[in-house]
C-alpha positions in Angstrom: 50.9 75.0 181.9 53.7 77.4 183.0 56.5 78.1 180.6 59.6 76.0 181.2 61.8 78.0 178.9 65.1 79.2 180.3 66.1 82.9 179.8 69.6 84.2 180.2 71.1 87.7 180.0 74.5 87.0 178.5 77.2 88.6 176.4 77.0 87.9 172.6 79.6 88.3 169.9 79.8 87.2 166.3 82.2 85.1 164.2 82.8 84.0 160.7 84.3 80.9 159.0 87.8 82.3 158.9 90.9 80.3 160.2 92.0 83.3 162.3 88.7 83.2 164.3 88.4 79.4 164.4 91.0 76.8 163.5 92.4 75.1 160.5 89.0 73.9 159.4 87.0 77.1 159.6 83.8 75.8 157.9 83.5 72.7 160.2 81.8 73.3 163.5 81.7 70.8 166.5 80.5 67.3 165.5 81.1 68.0 161.8 78.4 70.5 161.1 79.4 72.4 157.9 78.7 76.1 158.4 79.7 77.1 154.8 77.4 74.4 153.2 74.6 75.4 155.6 75.2 79.0 154.6 72.4 80.4 156.8 72.9 82.8 159.7 70.9 80.6 162.1 73.6 79.0 164.1 75.6 79.8 167.2 78.5 78.6 169.3 78.0 78.2 173.1 79.7 76.2 175.7 76.9 76.1 178.4 74.2 74.6 176.2 74.1 71.2 174.6 74.8 70.9 170.8 71.4 71.0 169.1 69.8 73.4 171.6 67.4 75.8 169.9 67.1 79.4 171.1 65.8 82.9 170.3 67.5 86.2 170.7 64.3 88.3 170.7 65.9 91.7 171.3 68.0 91.4 168.2 66.4 88.8 165.9 62.7 88.5 167.0 61.5 84.9 166.6 64.4 83.7 164.4 65.4 80.2 165.7 69.1 79.6 166.2 70.7 76.2 166.8 73.8 75.6 168.9 76.2 73.8 166.5 79.7 74.9 167.8 81.8 75.5 170.8 83.9 78.5 171.9 87.2 78.8 173.6 86.9 77.3 177.0 87.3 80.7 178.7 83.8 81.7 177.4 81.6 79.9 179.9 78.3 81.8 179.5 78.5 83.5 176.2 76.9 83.1 172.7 78.8 83.6 169.5 76.5 84.2 166.4 77.9 82.8 163.1 77.8 85.3 160.3 78.7 85.0 156.6 80.4 88.3 156.3 83.3 89.5 158.4 82.2 93.2 158.1 78.8 92.2 159.6 80.5 90.4 162.4 82.7 93.4 163.2 79.7 95.7 163.1 77.8 93.4 165.5 80.7 93.7 167.9 79.9 92.7 171.5 76.4 93.0 173.0 74.5 91.9 176.0 71.1 90.5 175.4 68.5 88.0 176.6 68.4 84.6 175.0 65.5 82.3 175.4 66.2 78.6 175.3 63.4 76.8 173.5 
């Protein structure tokens, strides 16, 4: 059977649970997912994929599975924001363009 996976080349950035980058409840993602309690760098924010969508970012993370748990500012239509624990790591990540594979 042919693969039905969708692949996109899109901009990526990173964010942390900090009010300046999110809102007044920086640990709480869309639909109540608690980023700080989860405490694993395996989640992303994206507006163009449904909450709960699983994806890979093979160029950067190999086979690590990420889950869409959050949304971004509406101006970011086709973009993925990777959640990170550490602000310095997020700054180092910066902005990239990479392929994502929707599982």
